[in-house]
N, C-alpha and C positions, 0 to 999 in steps of 0.2 A: 420223705423221699421226693426227689426231683424227677418230674416227668417231662419229656421233650417230644416234639413232633418230628417224626422221621419219614422222609419220602424215599421209597425204594423204587428205583427206576427199572424199567423192563430191560432184559438182556437183549443185546443185539447179536447178530450172527457171529461177529468176531469174539464175543464174550463167552459163547457156549462151551468151548473146549477148555477154558481156564477157570470156569466157575466164578468169574469176576462179576461183581454186582456193585453198581454205583448207588450211593445213598447220599442224601442231604439231611443234615441235622439242623433243625431250627433251635438255636440256643436262646432266642428271645422271641416270643415269651417262653417261659417255662411254668410248670404247674406243680403244685404241692400234692395234688390228688389226680389219679388217673381219670376219673369220670369227668373232671373239668377239662382235661386235655381232649378227651374223646368228644366232649360237647363242642369244642372249637373246631375240630376237623370235620364235623358233620353239620356245622352251621353254614347255611348258604350265604350269609352275609360276610363270613370270615374267609371263605374259600378264595375270593379274589385277592385278598392280601397275600395268601400263600403263593398263588400263581404269580403275582407280580414280583414277589421276592425271588422266585425261581427264574423268572425271565431276566431279571437284573443280573443274577449270578451267572446264568448260562448263555444269555444273549439270544436264545431261540428256544422254542418249545421242545421239551423232552418227553418221551413216552414214559408214563408213570405206571408202575405195576400196582403199588398200594401206598397208602398214607396211614401210618400207625402211631400210637403213643408208646414210648419205650422209656423205661427207667434209666437213669444216668449210669448206673452200675453195669447194666447190660450193654449199653452203648460203648462204654469203656472196654469191655471184654471183646466186642466185635471189632473195634478199632485197633486193638492190640493183637488181633488174630487168634484170640483164645476161644471165639465162638463164631459160628457161621451166621450169616444174615438170615 
């Protein structure tokens, strides 16, 4: 199974009424095992890489609610609207 790092951003005041939730999925790297993915997101030396990638993508800091490891099938269901974040 393929495990990916997913950043779930905090909801802003404009998002509350529509249950919108922004997420960012890191497709590279990916992990074959969940525990390896979880080791990365808790590694103090790896966190700056994640932050830098988000800054490049968004151009400014974003408020983050959580960073989790999710299997690819679940991500597909969320992106297809079949499952909530």
